[in-house]
N, C-alpha and C positions, 0 to 999 in steps of 0.2 A: 608614451601614454601611461597615465597613473594607474597602478594596480588597484583592482577592486578587492575589498576585504570580504572574507567568507568565514562564517561559523558553520561547522558541520555537527548537527545534533544526531547522535547515533553513528559516530564515525567509524566504529570497529565492525559494524555489520556489513552486509553485502552491498547495499547502496552507498554507505559511507566510504568503504574502502575503494569502491569504483569511482566515487567523486574525487577522492584524493588522487587517484590515477589520472583522471581527466585533467585536473588542475595542473598536474605535473607535465602534461603534454601540450595543453593549449596556450599556456602562458596568460599573463594579464590578470591573474587572480592570486591572492595571498591568503593563506589560512591563518586566521588570527585566534581561533578558538575551536575546541572540540568538546563534545560530551561523549561519554562511553559508559558501559555497564561494568561487567566483570572482566573483560578482556584487556587486562593491563599490558600484556606483551605487545599486542597490536597497537594499542594507544601509545606505548612508549616509542615504538618505531615511527609512528606518524609525527608525534611531537618532536622527536629527535631529528628526523630527516628533514622536516619542513620548518624547524625552528618555531614551532607554534608557541606563542607566549602564554596563553591561558588555557585552562582545561577544567572540567569538573567530571567526577566519576567516582566509582566505588573504591578506587585505590590511589595511592600516591605514585607519581611518575618521577623519572630521573631528572627531567627538565621541565620548565614551565612553572607557572604559578597556579596553584589549585584554588578554584572558586568554590564557594559553599553550595551553589545552586545554579541551575540554568538561567534563572532570572539575573543573578549577579554576573554570570559569564556574558550574557547579552548586554547588560547595562554597561559593563566595563569596555567591551569591544565595539559596540554600536556598528555592526557590520553592514556593508552594502547589500550582502546577500546572506540569507540563512537557508541552509539545506536541512529540512526536517525529515529525518529518516528513522525516527524512533517508532517502533511498532506499538500497536495497542493503545489503551487508554492513556498511558503515560505520554505517548506521542501527541495525543489530543491536547493535553495540558501544555506541552512544549510548543505546539503550533500556535496556540492562543497567546502564549507569552512572547513568541517571536514577533507577533504583530505590533508589539509596543516598541520594538527596537530596530526595525529594518524597513526598507522600502521595497524589497523583493523577497518573496518567500518561495523557494523551490520545494514543493510539497510532495513528499513520498509517503506520508502517513495518511493513507486513504481513510482510516477510521475517523479522522477529523470531520470530514464531510458526511460520513455515514452517521455518526453519533450526534453531531452538533452543527450540521450544515446551515440551517437558518441563522443561528447565532453567529457562526463563524463568518458567513458571507456579509452579514451586517457590520461586523467589526472590521473586516477587510475594507469595506467601502468607507467606513468612518475614519480609518487610519490612513487611507490612500495607499495601501500596499498593493504591489503588483504580484498577483498570485499565478504561478506557473506550475502546472502539474509535471511530475517526474515520471509517473507511470507511462510505459511505452504506448499503451493504447490511447490514453488521454492526450499525450504529446502528439500522437498521430492526428487525432481529431482536431486539436488546436491548430495544427498546420494546414488542415484541409477546410476549416470552417469558413463560411461566408453567410451572408444574410439569407440566401435563398435555399437553405438546407431543408429538405423534406424529412429525412430520417438518416440514422447512422447505424453502422454495425461495429460493435466491439468484438474483437476476435479473442479466442481462448485456445490454449494448447490441448485442453482436456485432461491435463495432469497424468499422474501415474496409472489411473484406472481406465484410461481411454481405450486401451486395447485388451483389457483383462476380461475374460468371460464373465458375464453378469452374475452367474451363480457363485462366483468366487469372491466377489467384491466385498461382501459384508465381513468375511473372515480374514481380510488382509491385515497384516501387522505393519509397524513402523518401517521396517526394512524395505518392504515392497512399496509402500506409499511415498517414501522419500526418494524414489528413483524417478525424478522428473524427466520426461522425454526430451526436452529442448532447453530449459533454463536451469541455471545453477543459482539457487536462492537459499534463504534461511529456512529453518525447519517449519515454522508456523505457516509461512506463505506457501510452502511446498505442499503441506497437507491441505491448506485452503484451496489450492489448485485442483486437488483430487476431488474434493467435495463441491468445488466451484463456488464456495462461499466467497472466495476472492473475486470471482467475476460478478457475483451479486453485489459486493461492495462497489465494484467498478461501475456497474449500472447506476447505482445510487449516486456515485461520485460524478458521473457524466451528467445526470439529471441536475445536480447542484451546480456544477461548473458551467454548463452550457445552456441552462434554463430550457432544456428539452423535456417535453412530456414523455412519460415512460413508454407510452405506446409507439413513440418514434425512435426508441432505442432497442436495437436487436442484438443478439449475440450469436456467433457462429464459431465452430471449431476449425482452426487452420492447423493441420497436423505439423507443419514445419515451423510454426510461429514466425513465418516470414511476412505475412500480411498482418499489420498491426491495427488498421482501422479503415473503414469505408464510409464515405459520405455520399448520399444521394441528393442531388439538387432538383429543384422543382421542374426544371426543363428537361429532365431525363438524363442529365449528365451524371456519371458516376466517377468519383475521385477515390483512388486507392493509395494508401500509404503503406509501403512495404520496405523491408530491409532485413539484413542479417540480425538475428536476435542477440543484441548486445546492448545492455542497459547504459553503457557509457555514452551512447548516441543521444538518448533523451535527457540524460543528466547534463551533458554538454550543452544541449539546446536550451535547457532551463537556465543555465548559467549565462549564456551569451545571447539569448533571445533579444531581438529577432534575427540576429546574425548567426552564421554557422562557421565555427572555427575548428571543429574537430575533424580530423582526417581519419575516416573509417575505411573499411574494406569494401571495395566495389564488387557486388555479387554477380554471379552468372545465374540468370533466372532459371536456366535449365536444371539447376541443382536443387530447386525447392518445389515443394508441393503447394500449389496455389488454391487448392480446393477449399470451399467453405462448407462445412458439414453441420448437420443438425445437432443440437444439444439434447440428447435422449433423456426423457424424464425418468425412466426407470434406472438409468445409470447415474444421474445427478439429481436425486429427489429434493435435496435441500435447496438447490438453485431454483427449481420450479416452484417449490413451496414458498420461497422468498418472494418471487415475482408476484405471486397471488396474494400473499398474506403479510408481507413485511414492508415492502418499499414505501408504501403510503402512510405508514404508522411510525412516527419517530421513536416512540417508546419501544417498539419491537425491533427497530434498527439498533438501538442501544443495547437491547437484550441480546440480539444476535452476536454482536461483538463480544459482549461479556461472557456469555456461555461458551462461545467458540474458543476464547483464550483458555478457559478452565478445562474444557474437555480435550483440547489438543494436548495440554500438558499431561493429562491422564493417559491419553492414547500413546504418546511418545514414551511414557514410562511403563507401557504394556499393562496398564490396569484395566483397559477396556478395548474391545475390538473396534474396527472401523465402522461396522454396522451399529454398534452401541453408541459410538460418537455421533453418527447421523441421527439416531433415534432421540438421543438426549437433547440435541439442539432443538428439534421440533417440539418435544414435550415441554421444555422450559419456556421457549418463546411463546408457545400457545397460551401459557398461563400468565403472561404479562399484560397488564392493562394499567397504564400510568399516564397521568397528564403532565407532560413536560413543558414547563413554561419559561424556564431560564437555564443558564449553564449549570447552576448548582443542582438543579433537578437531574441533569445528565449524569453527574458524578454520583449522586445519591442512588439513582436507579441502577447504575453500573455495579455498585457495591451490593445492592439488594439481589440482583440477578446472579452475581457470583455465588452468593450464599445459596440461592435456589439450585444452582447447578451442582454445588457440592453435595447438597442433600440428595439430589437425584442420583449422583454417582454412588453415594453410600447405599441408596436403595437398590441399585443394580449390582452392587458388590464391589465397585471400585473403591480403593482406599482414598481417603480424603486428600485433596491437593491443597497446596498453599495458595 
């Protein structure tokens, strides 16, 4: 069987490196290009070990031909599959560019649907691209979906603050917040798990991916991260997707959909906590604020992502406390009102809100972030 070609955007991050690992195990795929940020050492290993012919990134590698941009990388390689795993607003730009050069996009950049869902879905349809989510929760729902769905549940771990006494949460620092109880991920998404901004993004993503009303999308905490998604059907049937928390499984499914070619670990159900717990509003105030005030307003969705990126950088550099991070998100998003009519508006508003966030950080005493 002829190998399918793959370009991995954000190849040196958590999703990117796990994608490389999956491809090395399942066969049938060949990496023809990668993009990366500043992690030249990891990029060198990937390009060298897998004889990747093309790359683009912040530094030069020992092997392969350097492209000047993601656009050029995709244009030269014309891959069968693009895995987009670049976080933040840069990932949004990369996801849109990918639609011009591939027929399957394995999307791990949830900000794409959060910040530009209506425009992105229109372009997906116009280009005839197969959009497959990489997030474990959305992969789970995709595998359970059918026409008679009444509602779904997305599960959350609760992040590092899940078991912390509530009176201590606001004073937490980066060291405590980066101790995720079940997943090993990048720093931003780990902080987002603690605020549950990440889960708010996933609610919006589910709304955009599956065309479900927000009132039919619920969230519950599963302490073991073993339950990934639940679908309720109209006849009362409940379908549950569960498995060991391993991102290689949904990554492999996005590559091989609708087939399953990855050999994972078969779990013993007795080893995992299957409870679904309430998301407490006083523990996760941003999440509940977002459900009430953000999800139905595209400008506030864009603002949430922009301010989140800025304040997390400040938090990780110990310029603000966890409580100040939460407060800043709400204050900045509250002050955003912008009519978003096209993709250019998305990026214009993103820049505007970043400036607003920096001004707010200066006001509360945090040093300005880049």
